[in-house]
C-alpha atoms as a printed R data frame, in Angstrom:
    type eleno elety resid chain resno       x       y       z
1   ATOM     1    CA   MET     A     1 -41.836  14.820  -1.975
2   ATOM     2    CA   ALA     A     2 -41.082  12.121   0.692
3   ATOM     3    CA   GLU     A     3 -37.610  10.669   1.071
4   ATOM     4    CA   GLN     A     4 -37.757   7.193  -0.637
5   ATOM     5    CA   PRO     A     5 -36.954   4.199   1.416
6   ATOM     6    CA   PRO     A     6 -33.777   2.411   1.027
7   ATOM     7    CA   PRO     A     7 -33.868  -0.621  -1.009
8   ATOM     8    CA   CYS     A     8 -33.193  -2.928   2.267
9   ATOM     9    CA   ALA     A     9 -36.515  -1.552   3.498
10  ATOM    10    CA   THR     A    10 -38.631  -3.951   1.306
11  ATOM    11    CA   TYR     A    11 -36.532  -6.924   2.512
12  ATOM    12    CA   ARG     A    12 -38.762  -9.575   4.335
13  ATOM    13    CA   PHE     A    13 -36.917 -11.811   6.822
14  ATOM    14    CA   SER     A    14 -37.938 -15.440   6.687
15  ATOM    15    CA   ASN     A    15 -38.529 -16.164  10.404
16  ATOM    16    CA   ASN     A    16 -41.026 -13.301  10.958
17  ATOM    17    CA   LYS     A    17 -38.142 -11.176  12.680
18  ATOM    18    CA   HIS     A    18 -38.725  -7.567  12.065
19  ATOM    19    CA   PHE     A    19 -36.196  -4.382  12.100
20  ATOM    20    CA   PRO     A    20 -37.377  -1.223  11.656
21  ATOM    21    CA   SER     A    21 -34.196   0.759  10.673
22  ATOM    22    CA   CYS     A    22 -32.208  -0.589   8.021
23  ATOM    23    CA   SER     A    23 -29.053   0.547   5.499
24  ATOM    24    CA   ASP     A    24 -27.804  -0.476   2.117
25  ATOM    25    CA   LEU     A    25 -24.125  -0.551   2.631
26  ATOM    26    CA   PRO     A    26 -22.067   1.124   0.023
27  ATOM    27    CA   VAL     A    27 -19.793  -2.163  -0.429
28  ATOM    28    CA   LEU     A    28 -19.490  -5.921  -0.525
29  ATOM    29    CA   SER     A    29 -23.438  -6.254  -1.574
30  ATOM    30    CA   SER     A    30 -24.481  -6.179   2.029
31  ATOM    31    CA   SER     A    31 -27.036  -4.196   4.140
32  ATOM    32    CA   LEU     A    32 -27.374  -3.944   7.856
33  ATOM    33    CA   HIS     A    33 -30.969  -3.839   9.631
34  ATOM    34    CA   TRP     A    34 -31.297  -2.942  13.556
35  ATOM    35    CA   ASN     A    35 -33.939  -2.236  16.353
36  ATOM    36    CA   TYR     A    36 -32.344   0.066  18.813
37  ATOM    37    CA   HIS     A    37 -34.125   0.422  22.281
38  ATOM    38    CA   PRO     A    38 -32.814   3.313  23.600
39  ATOM    39    CA   SER     A    39 -33.915   2.992  27.386
40  ATOM    40    CA   SER     A    40 -31.452  -0.335  27.534
41  ATOM    41    CA   SER     A    41 -29.111   0.560  25.013
42  ATOM    42    CA   ARG     A    42 -30.151  -2.480  23.581
43  ATOM    43    CA   VAL     A    43 -29.844  -2.920  19.615
44  ATOM    44    CA   ASP     A    44 -31.305  -6.056  17.869
45  ATOM    45    CA   VAL     A    45 -28.956  -6.487  14.233
46  ATOM    46    CA   ALA     A    46 -29.065  -8.349  11.456
47  ATOM    47    CA   PHE     A    47 -26.278  -8.436   8.714
48  ATOM    48    CA   ARG     A    48 -27.179  -9.234   5.454
49  ATOM    49    CA   HIS     A    49 -24.579 -10.632   2.626
50  ATOM    50    CA   THR     A    50 -26.270 -11.324  -1.022
51  ATOM    51    CA   GLY     A    51 -24.800 -13.009  -4.282
52  ATOM    52    CA   VAL     A    52 -23.124 -15.642  -2.168
53  ATOM    53    CA   SER     A    53 -21.885 -18.638  -4.944
54  ATOM    54    CA   ASP     A    54 -19.232 -19.963  -2.947
55  ATOM    55    CA   ARG     A    55 -18.214 -20.874   0.710
56  ATOM    56    CA   ARG     A    56 -16.969 -17.610   2.120
57  ATOM    57    CA   TRP     A    57 -17.059 -16.259   5.709
58  ATOM    58    CA   ILE     A    58 -18.774 -13.172   6.514
59  ATOM    59    CA   ALA     A    59 -18.247 -10.505   9.454
60  ATOM    60    CA   TRP     A    60 -19.716  -7.488  11.297
61  ATOM    61    CA   ALA     A    61 -17.958  -5.800  14.020
62  ATOM    62    CA   ILE     A    62 -18.117  -2.317  15.757
63  ATOM    63    CA   ASN     A    63 -14.702  -0.872  17.418
64  ATOM    64    CA   PRO     A    64 -15.282   0.719  20.513
65  ATOM    65    CA   THR     A    65 -11.883   2.252  20.303
66  ATOM    66    CA   SER     A    66 -10.616   3.656  16.371
67  ATOM    67    CA   ALA     A    67 -12.211   3.361  12.991
68  ATOM    68    CA   GLY     A    68  -9.832   0.518  11.603
69  ATOM    69    CA   MET     A    69  -9.871  -3.050  11.903
70  ATOM    70    CA   VAL     A    70  -7.632  -3.772  14.801
71  ATOM    71    CA   GLY     A    71  -9.487  -3.269  18.354
72  ATOM    72    CA   SER     A    72 -12.744  -4.505  16.256
73  ATOM    73    CA   GLN     A    73 -15.569  -6.771  18.138
74  ATOM    74    CA   ALA     A    74 -16.876  -8.833  15.502
75  ATOM    75    CA   ILE     A    75 -19.524 -11.568  14.701
76  ATOM    76    CA   VAL     A    76 -18.847 -14.045  12.425
77  ATOM    77    CA   SER     A    77 -20.216 -16.476  10.429
78  ATOM    78    CA   PHE     A    78 -19.358 -19.455   7.637
79  ATOM    79    CA   PRO     A    79 -20.413 -22.891   6.251
80  ATOM    80    CA   ARG     A    80 -18.370 -25.638   7.620
81  ATOM    81    CA   THR     A    81 -17.205 -28.474   5.528
82  ATOM    82    CA   ASP     A    82 -19.899 -30.587   7.029
83  ATOM    83    CA   GLY     A    83 -22.645 -28.524   5.948
84  ATOM    84    CA   SER     A    84 -23.296 -27.017   9.419
85  ATOM    85    CA   LEU     A    85 -23.261 -23.483   9.999
86  ATOM    86    CA   ALA     A    86 -20.658 -21.574  12.323
87  ATOM    87    CA   VAL     A    87 -21.665 -18.028  14.085
88  ATOM    88    CA   TYR     A    88 -19.544 -17.026  16.817
89  ATOM    89    CA   THR     A    89 -17.559 -13.652  18.377
90  ATOM    90    CA   SER     A    90 -13.974 -13.036  17.582
91  ATOM    91    CA   SER     A    91 -12.173  -9.925  19.014
92  ATOM    92    CA   ILE     A    92  -9.775  -8.808  16.352
93  ATOM    93    CA   THR     A    93  -6.136  -7.945  17.956
94  ATOM    94    CA   SER     A    94  -3.891  -8.341  15.165
95  ATOM    95    CA   TYR     A    95  -4.127  -7.685  10.958
96  ATOM    96    CA   ARG     A    96  -3.015 -11.299  10.971
97  ATOM    97    CA   THR     A    97  -6.086 -12.529  12.819
98  ATOM    98    CA   ARG     A    98  -7.591 -15.816  11.683
99  ATOM    99    CA   LEU     A    99 -11.314 -14.860  13.039
100 ATOM   100    CA   GLU     A   100 -10.704 -17.200  16.246
101 ATOM   101    CA   GLN     A   101 -13.642 -17.596  18.607
102 ATOM   102    CA   GLY     A   102 -13.338 -15.074  21.679
103 ATOM   103    CA   ASN     A   103 -15.277 -12.941  24.030
104 ATOM   104    CA   LEU     A   104 -16.068  -9.346  23.110
105 ATOM   105    CA   SER     A   105 -16.033  -6.273  25.206
106 ATOM   106    CA   PHE     A   106 -19.808  -5.690  25.361
107 ATOM   107    CA   PRO     A   107 -22.520  -8.106  26.256
108 ATOM   108    CA   VAL     A   108 -23.734 -10.162  23.201
109 ATOM   109    CA   TRP     A   109 -26.481 -12.617  23.054
110 ATOM   110    CA   ASP     A   110 -29.052 -14.555  21.001
111 ATOM   111    CA   LEU     A   111 -26.482 -15.433  18.069
112 ATOM   112    CA   SER     A   112 -27.656 -17.134  14.981
113 ATOM   113    CA   ALA     A   113 -27.097 -17.228  11.190
114 ATOM   114    CA   THR     A   114 -28.705 -18.402   8.109
115 ATOM   115    CA   ASN     A   115 -27.143 -19.526   4.467
116 ATOM   116    CA   GLN     A   116 -30.001 -19.983   2.058
117 ATOM   117    CA   ASN     A   117 -31.173 -18.550  -1.294
118 ATOM   118    CA   ASN     A   118 -27.661 -17.316  -2.331
119 ATOM   119    CA   GLU     A   119 -27.101 -15.103   0.904
120 ATOM   120    CA   MET     A   120 -26.041 -15.300   4.644
121 ATOM   121    CA   ILE     A   121 -27.368 -13.257   7.387
122 ATOM   122    CA   ILE     A   122 -26.159 -12.967  10.879
123 ATOM   123    CA   TYR     A   123 -28.628 -12.213  13.719
124 ATOM   124    CA   ALA     A   124 -27.497 -10.648  17.071
125 ATOM   125    CA   SER     A   125 -28.437  -8.720  19.984
126 ATOM   126    CA   LEU     A   126 -25.849  -6.616  21.787
127 ATOM   127    CA   GLU     A   127 -25.677  -3.920  24.528
128 ATOM   128    CA   LEU     A   128 -23.882  -0.786  23.525
129 ATOM   129    CA   GLN     A   129 -21.567   0.728  26.447
130 ATOM   130    CA   GLY     A   130 -21.435   4.169  27.749
131 ATOM   131    CA   ASN     A   131 -24.978   4.921  26.645
132 ATOM   132    CA   ILE     A   132 -24.159   6.077  22.987
133 ATOM   133    CA   SER     A   133 -25.537   5.278  19.988
134 ATOM   134    CA   ALA     A   134 -23.200   6.260  17.394
135 ATOM   135    CA   VAL     A   135 -20.095   3.339  16.974
136 ATOM   136    CA   ASN     A   136 -17.399   2.745  13.971
137 ATOM   137    CA   HIS     A   137 -18.527  -0.460  12.411
138 ATOM   138    CA   LEU     A   138 -17.214  -2.522  10.059
139 ATOM   139    CA   TRP     A   139 -18.253  -5.534   7.796
140 ATOM   140    CA   GLN     A   140 -16.262  -8.061   5.579
141 ATOM   141    CA   VAL     A   141 -16.158 -10.794   3.540
142 ATOM   142    CA   GLY     A   142 -13.165 -13.273   2.601
143 ATOM   143    CA   PRO     A   143 -12.572 -16.829   1.231
144 ATOM   144    CA   MET     A   144 -12.218 -20.170   3.064
145 ATOM   145    CA   SER     A   145  -9.837 -23.337   3.598
146 ATOM   146    CA   GLU     A   146 -11.530 -26.117   5.056
147 ATOM   147    CA   ASN     A   147 -12.771 -24.517   7.896
148 ATOM   148    CA   THR     A   148 -10.277 -21.726   8.550
149 ATOM   149    CA   PRO     A   149 -11.229 -18.436   7.368
150 ATOM   150    CA   LEU     A   150  -8.338 -16.846   5.154
151 ATOM   151    CA   MET     A   151  -7.405 -13.283   4.656
152 ATOM   152    CA   HIS     A   152  -9.791 -10.889   2.560
153 ATOM   153    CA   SER     A   153  -8.105  -9.070  -0.528
154 ATOM   154    CA   VAL     A   154  -5.926  -5.709   0.711
155 ATOM   155    CA   ALA     A   155  -5.997  -4.487  -2.951
156 ATOM   156    CA   PRO     A   156  -6.384  -0.458  -3.059
157 ATOM   157    CA   SER     A   157  -9.115  -1.142  -5.571
158 ATOM   158    CA   SER     A   158 -10.836  -3.509  -3.727
159 ATOM   159    CA   PRO     A   159 -13.966  -2.983  -1.931
160 ATOM   160    CA   ASN     A   160 -12.910  -4.918   1.217
161 ATOM   161    CA   VAL     A   161 -10.717  -1.629   2.102
162 ATOM   162    CA   ARG     A   162 -13.706   0.401   1.977
163 ATOM   163    CA   SER     A   163 -15.987  -1.907   4.079
164 ATOM   164    CA   MET     A   164 -16.244   0.823   7.251
165 ATOM   165    CA   GLY     A   165 -17.993   3.691   8.700
166 ATOM   166    CA   SER     A   166 -19.726   5.370  11.393
167 ATOM   167    CA   LEU     A   167 -23.501   4.447  12.338
168 ATOM   168    CA   ASP     A   168 -25.793   6.012  14.552
169 ATOM   169    CA   PHE     A   169 -28.225   3.673  15.597
170 ATOM   170    CA   LEU     A   170 -30.672   6.478  16.909
171 ATOM   171    CA   SER     A   171 -30.958   8.625  14.008
172 ATOM   172    CA   GLY     A   172 -30.037   5.975  11.009
173 ATOM   173    CA   LYS     A   173 -26.906   7.872   9.706
174 ATOM   174    CA   ILE     A   174 -24.417   6.081   8.405
175 ATOM   175    CA   THR     A   175 -21.166   7.737   6.802
176 ATOM   176    CA   ALA     A   176 -18.348   5.787   4.927
177 ATOM   177    CA   THR     A   177 -14.981   6.111   6.102
178 ATOM   178    CA   ARG     A   178 -11.836   5.546   4.148
179 ATOM   179    CA   SER     A   179  -8.688   3.841   6.027
180 ATOM   180    CA   SER     A   180  -6.280   6.260   7.119
181 ATOM   181    CA   SER     A   181  -3.744   3.560   6.149
182 ATOM   182    CA   ALA     A   182  -4.703   3.311   2.648
183 ATOM   183    CA   THR     A   183  -3.872   7.167   2.193
184 ATOM   184    CA   VAL     A   184  -0.419   6.813   3.629
185 ATOM   185    CA   LYS     A   185   0.049   3.606   1.658
186 ATOM   186    CA   ASN     A   186  -0.409   5.722  -1.203
187 ATOM   187    CA   ILE     A   187   1.699   8.469  -0.347
188 ATOM   188    CA   HIS     A   188   4.522   5.729   0.620
189 ATOM   189    CA   GLY     A   189   4.321   4.371  -2.559
190 ATOM   190    CA   VAL     A   190   4.272   7.567  -4.554
191 ATOM   191    CA   LEU     A   191   7.297   8.889  -2.898
192 ATOM   192    CA   ASN     A   192   9.742   5.924  -3.099
193 ATOM   193    CA   THR     A   193   8.520   5.328  -6.913
194 ATOM   194    CA   VAL     A   194   9.352   8.742  -7.777
195 ATOM   195    CA   SER     A   195  12.251   9.391  -5.567
196 ATOM   196    CA   TRP     A   196  14.109   5.859  -5.850
197 ATOM   197    CA   GLY     A   197  12.554   4.654  -9.027
198 ATOM   198    CA   ILE     A   198  13.032   7.267 -11.451
199 ATOM   199    CA   LEU     A   199  15.127  10.721  -9.700
200 ATOM   200    CA   MET     A   200  18.092   8.210  -8.532
201 ATOM   201    CA   PRO     A   201  18.352   6.814 -12.182
202 ATOM   202    CA   THR     A   202  17.847  10.414 -13.774
203 ATOM   203    CA   GLY     A   203  20.233  11.496 -11.606
204 ATOM   204    CA   ALA     A   204  23.249   8.698 -12.421
205 ATOM   205    CA   ILE     A   205  22.336   9.293 -15.967
206 ATOM   206    CA   ILE     A   206  23.375  12.832 -15.607
207 ATOM   207    CA   ALA     A   207  26.408  12.527 -14.071
208 ATOM   208    CA   ARG     A   208  27.674   9.512 -16.577
209 ATOM   209    CA   HIS     A   209  27.177  11.301 -19.579
210 ATOM   210    CA   LEU     A   210  26.274  14.803 -19.375
211 ATOM   211    CA   LYS     A   211  29.600  15.801 -18.020
212 ATOM   212    CA   LYS     A   212  31.241  14.631 -21.198
213 ATOM   213    CA   PHE     A   213  29.882  17.810 -22.918
214 ATOM   214    CA   GLU     A   214  32.313  20.756 -22.285
215 ATOM   215    CA   SER     A   215  29.716  23.306 -22.623
216 ATOM   216    CA   ALA     A   216  27.193  21.357 -19.212
217 ATOM   217    CA   ASP     A   217  30.165  22.278 -16.852
218 ATOM   218    CA   PRO     A   218  29.105  23.012 -14.532
219 ATOM   219    CA   LEU     A   219  25.570  22.564 -15.019
220 ATOM   220    CA   TRP     A   220  25.525  18.626 -14.998
221 ATOM   221    CA   PHE     A   221  27.134  18.655 -11.486
222 ATOM   222    CA   TYR     A   222  24.212  20.738 -10.262
223 ATOM   223    CA   LEU     A   223  21.528  18.857 -12.236
224 ATOM   224    CA   HIS     A   224  23.047  15.598 -10.779
225 ATOM   225    CA   VAL     A   225  23.261  16.667  -7.157
226 ATOM   226    CA   SER     A   226  19.648  18.170  -7.233
227 ATOM   227    CA   CYS     A   227  18.224  14.951  -8.731
228 ATOM   228    CA   GLN     A   228  20.149  12.955  -5.641
229 ATOM   229    CA   LEU     A   229  19.200  15.627  -3.055
230 ATOM   230    CA   LEU     A   230  15.682  15.745  -4.228
231 ATOM   231    CA   ALA     A   231  15.374  11.792  -4.280
232 ATOM   232    CA   TYR     A   232  16.868  11.674  -1.107
233 ATOM   233    CA   VAL     A   233  14.487  14.234   0.388
234 ATOM   234    CA   LEU     A   234  11.531  12.405  -0.876
235 ATOM   235    CA   GLY     A   235  12.296   8.582  -0.338
236 ATOM   236    CA   GLY     A   236  14.979   8.795   2.229
237 ATOM   237    CA   LEU     A   237  13.077  10.855   4.399
238 ATOM   238    CA   GLY     A   238   9.425  11.146   3.235
239 ATOM   239    CA   GLY     A   239   9.298   7.638   2.204
240 ATOM   240    CA   PHE     A   240  11.193   6.123   4.993
241 ATOM   241    CA   VAL     A   241   8.906   8.438   7.639
242 ATOM   242    CA   THR     A   242   6.051   7.103   6.156
243 ATOM   243    CA   GLY     A   243   6.991   3.179   6.103
244 ATOM   244    CA   ILE     A   244   7.638   3.429   9.818
245 ATOM   245    CA   VAL     A   245   4.306   4.778  10.289
246 ATOM   246    CA   LEU     A   246   2.340   2.065   8.335
247 ATOM   247    CA   GLY     A   247   4.879  -0.562  10.032
248 ATOM   248    CA   LYS     A   248   3.724   0.812  13.405
249 ATOM   249    CA   SER     A   249  -0.416   0.629  12.191
250 ATOM   250    CA   SER     A   250  -0.088  -2.915  10.674
251 ATOM   251    CA   HIS     A   251   0.408  -4.779  13.899
252 ATOM   252    CA   GLY     A   252   0.820  -8.141  13.076
253 ATOM   253    CA   ILE     A   253   2.058  -7.782   9.193
254 ATOM   254    CA   GLU     A   254   5.772  -8.267   8.490
255 ATOM   255    CA   HIS     A   255   7.077  -7.691   4.896
256 ATOM   256    CA   SER     A   256  10.847  -8.429   6.045
257 ATOM   257    CA   SER     A   257  12.440  -8.327   2.931
258 ATOM   258    CA   HIS     A   258  10.911  -4.997   1.906
259 ATOM   259    CA   LYS     A   259  11.582  -3.393   5.253
260 ATOM   260    CA   ILE     A   260  15.260  -4.652   5.136
261 ATOM   261    CA   ILE     A   261  16.051  -3.150   1.728
262 ATOM   262    CA   GLY     A   262  14.158  -0.226   2.732
263 ATOM   263    CA   ILE     A   263  16.570   0.262   5.609
264 ATOM   264    CA   ILE     A   264  19.532  -0.477   3.556
265 ATOM   265    CA   LEU     A   265  18.583   1.981   0.996
266 ATOM   266    CA   PHE     A   266  18.276   4.860   3.636
267 ATOM   267    CA   CYS     A   267  21.492   3.920   5.017
268 ATOM   268    CA   LEU     A   268  23.398   3.831   1.183
269 ATOM   269    CA   ALA     A   269  21.538   6.997   0.188
270 ATOM   270    CA   THR     A   270  22.490   8.870   3.736
271 ATOM   271    CA   THR     A   271  26.017   7.866   3.204
272 ATOM   272    CA   GLN     A   272  26.271   9.398  -0.111
273 ATOM   273    CA   VAL     A   273  24.667  12.323   0.965
274 ATOM   274    CA   PHE     A   274  27.360  13.004   3.635
275 ATOM   275    CA   GLY     A   275  30.138  11.447   1.561
276 ATOM   276    CA   GLY     A   276  29.513  14.009  -1.055
277 ATOM   277    CA   MET     A   277  30.062  16.875   1.854
278 ATOM   278    CA   VAL     A   278  33.738  15.304   2.268
279 ATOM   279    CA   ARG     A   279  34.468  14.808  -1.424
280 ATOM   280    CA   PRO     A   280  38.321  14.969  -1.715
281 ATOM   281    CA   GLY     A   281  39.435  17.739  -4.301
282 ATOM   282    CA   LYS     A   282  40.342  16.639  -8.016
283 ATOM   283    CA   ASP     A   283  43.914  16.797  -7.267
284 ATOM   284    CA   SER     A   284  43.867  14.486  -3.918
285 ATOM   285    CA   LYS     A   285  45.382  11.492  -3.937
286 ATOM   286    CA   TYR     A   286  42.292   9.866  -2.287
287 ATOM   287    CA   ARG     A   287  39.813  11.283  -5.041
288 ATOM   288    CA   PRO     A   288  39.883   7.861  -6.771
289 ATOM   289    CA   PHE     A   289  39.086   5.856  -3.821
290 ATOM   290    CA   PHE     A   290  36.171   8.332  -3.571
291 ATOM   291    CA   ASN     A   291  34.968   7.905  -6.902
292 ATOM   292    CA   TRP     A   292  35.021   4.018  -6.971
293 ATOM   293    CA   PHE     A   293  32.892   4.311  -3.719
294 ATOM   294    CA   HIS     A   294  30.594   6.820  -4.975
295 ATOM   295    CA   PHE     A   295  29.798   4.461  -8.005
296 ATOM   296    CA   LEU     A   296  29.551   1.255  -6.297
297 ATOM   297    CA   VAL     A   297  27.166   2.749  -3.546
298 ATOM   298    CA   GLY     A   298  24.920   4.861  -5.976
299 ATOM   299    CA   TYR     A   299  24.317   2.156  -8.621
300 ATOM   300    CA   SER     A   300  23.654  -0.302  -5.525
301 ATOM   301    CA   THR     A   301  21.075   2.170  -4.438
302 ATOM   302    CA   ILE     A   302  19.308   2.455  -7.895
303 ATOM   303    CA   PHE     A   303  19.486  -1.212  -8.103
304 ATOM   304    CA   LEU     A   304  17.908  -1.950  -4.621
305 ATOM   305    CA   GLY     A   305  15.293   0.961  -5.036
306 ATOM   306    CA   ILE     A   306  14.170  -0.461  -8.387
307 ATOM   307    CA   ILE     A   307  13.893  -4.360  -6.656
308 ATOM   308    CA   ASN     A   308  11.716  -2.803  -3.551
309 ATOM   309    CA   ILE     A   309   9.586  -0.868  -5.728
310 ATOM   310    CA   TYR     A   310   8.261  -3.642  -7.817
311 ATOM   311    CA   LYS     A   311   8.198  -5.353  -4.084
312 ATOM   312    CA   GLY     A   312   6.080  -2.666  -2.893
313 ATOM   313    CA   PHE     A   313   3.607  -3.260  -5.714
314 ATOM   314    CA   GLY     A   314   3.300  -6.753  -4.841
315 ATOM   315    CA   ILE     A   315   2.534  -6.052  -1.432
316 ATOM   316    CA   PHE     A   316  -0.011  -3.036  -2.294
317 ATOM   317    CA   HIS     A   317  -1.451  -5.288  -5.111
318 ATOM   318    CA   ALA     A   318  -1.237  -2.358  -7.199
319 ATOM   319    CA   ALA     A   319  -3.167  -2.547 -10.381
320 ATOM   320    CA   GLU     A   320  -1.455  -3.707 -13.619
321 ATOM   321    CA   SER     A   321  -1.486  -0.057 -15.141
322 ATOM   322    CA   TRP     A   322   1.057   0.753 -12.319
323 ATOM   323    CA   TRP     A   323   3.483  -1.734 -12.932
324 ATOM   324    CA   TYR     A   324   3.337  -1.220 -16.571
325 ATOM   325    CA   ALA     A   325   3.872   2.411 -16.326
326 ATOM   326    CA   TYR     A   326   6.442   2.100 -14.234
327 ATOM   327    CA   SER     A   327   7.900  -0.603 -16.300
328 ATOM   328    CA   ALA     A   328   7.745   1.547 -19.043
329 ATOM   329    CA   VAL     A   329   9.589   4.343 -17.153
330 ATOM   330    CA   ILE     A   330  12.402   2.183 -16.268
331 ATOM   331    CA   VAL     A   331  12.632   1.098 -20.117
332 ATOM   332    CA   GLY     A   332  12.782   4.733 -21.145
333 ATOM   333    CA   LEU     A   333  15.463   5.685 -18.837
334 ATOM   334    CA   GLY     A   334  17.549   2.382 -19.822
335 ATOM   335    CA   CYS     A   335  17.323   3.295 -23.853
336 ATOM   336    CA   ILE     A   336  18.377   6.930 -23.086
337 ATOM   337    CA   ALA     A   337  21.412   5.346 -21.170
338 ATOM   338    CA   LEU     A   338  22.654   2.765 -23.663
339 ATOM   339    CA   GLY     A   339  21.642   5.270 -26.402
340 ATOM   340    CA   LEU     A   340  24.140   7.814 -24.631
341 ATOM   341    CA   GLU     A   341  26.836   5.103 -23.898
342 ATOM   342    CA   ALA     A   342  26.651   4.121 -27.750
343 ATOM   343    CA   TYR     A   343  27.070   7.872 -28.754
344 ATOM   344    CA   ALA     A   344  29.836   8.390 -26.087
345 ATOM   345    CA   ARG     A   345  31.592   5.356 -27.569
346 ATOM   346    CA   VAL     A   346  31.466   6.075 -31.212
347 ATOM   347    CA   LYS     A   347  32.341   9.817 -30.514
348 ATOM   348    CA   GLY     A   348  35.245   8.384 -28.392
349 ATOM   349    CA   ARG     A   349  36.209   5.831 -31.400
350 ATOM   350    CA   LYS     A   350  36.306   9.159 -34.221
351 ATOM   351    CA   SER     A   351  38.047  11.096 -31.378
352 ATOM   352    CA   ASN     A   352  40.665   8.201 -31.011
353 ATOM   353    CA   THR     A   353  40.888   8.094 -34.772
354 ATOM   354    CA   SER     A   354  41.687  11.845 -35.185
355 ATOM   355    CA   VAL     A   355  44.623  11.698 -32.862
356 ATOM   356    CA   ASN     A   356  45.955   8.837 -34.706
357 ATOM   357    CA   ASN     A   357  45.743  10.489 -38.022
358 ATOM   358    CA   LYS     A   358  47.283  13.703 -36.796
359 ATOM   359    CA   CYS     A   359  50.053  11.497 -35.322
360 ATOM   360    CA   SER     A   360  50.591   9.860 -38.275
361 ATOM   361    CA   THR     A   361  51.329  12.947 -40.586
362 ATOM   362    CA   SER     A   362  52.958  14.685 -38.030
363 ATOM   363    CA   ILE     A   363  55.653  11.681 -38.550
364 ATOM   364    CA   GLU     A   364  55.654  12.059 -41.858
365 ATOM   365    CA   ILE     A   365  56.436  15.430 -42.367
366 ATOM   366    CA   GLU     A   366  59.366  14.920 -39.894
367 ATOM   367    CA   GLU     A   367  60.737  12.516 -41.652
368 ATOM   368    CA   VAL     A   368  60.431  14.246 -44.889
């Protein structure tokens, strides 16, 4: 049975241009059409984006050095406010790019664009370097502010973070590529949420309430230490390292408050770990000072950890389900802590009442 041609193969360009090869790209309602000339390494391309209902910019790019956004050599087009159509080249050197006009690392000519019938098309001819036909390519769509392109969506569920892949102009093979930074972001988010946001508060609840039960001694201590150490390994080490990796790979993107709080958390948690190693004995005169220090540092870590998790959700544009799920966990832990606190106070009052009754009885007997 003969292989069915892709839907893009049925499209006919109004300017009588012909492209023998094409591929319907997996996201952003786009397709790429091309005509490859092996003898000269020249490629004539047409990047087509459909379903246009508002002012937006479109771009198609080749990245000669990596599979990511930084380093890509882009061709950009958008409708200006005066009705004319801009089309130009832009070399992407930072995640904070505004798609400024500039030269590319390879020759490009015959640039043109159209915007009609709810679709935008970029036309260009370019020369591939190094006698290769396979390239890393990217395509994007984003909003406009006057005549300035704005940042596209970076939400994990957004198709904009999946609009990249490899393309062989000779064979026509296109492979979608998932951004490695997206994977690191997911790992970073999960590690820090579980460590700072769940294990740390759980360890604090164990230390405050479980130790009041004589039958739980010394089990409460080992559970408390286990929770805190595991949280430190996951968040203090794993989360901190993945944060550094993300920072180095995200040139030009700064989330200062999230970064500063993360560094403070790492320092506080490290202080707690080493402080536990030099903990004074119960009969030491320094033990009360250590207890206060341990309490303040521990609860500061929990408070800042929860704040930074929500900041991370905002930066990552996490789905509402993540916000609701984590909020439910925090509320649940808070209810458990309040319930145990109420139980401890009621039990303490009963114990004090019992002691007072015994004292009164002994006094009466002595008076008799």
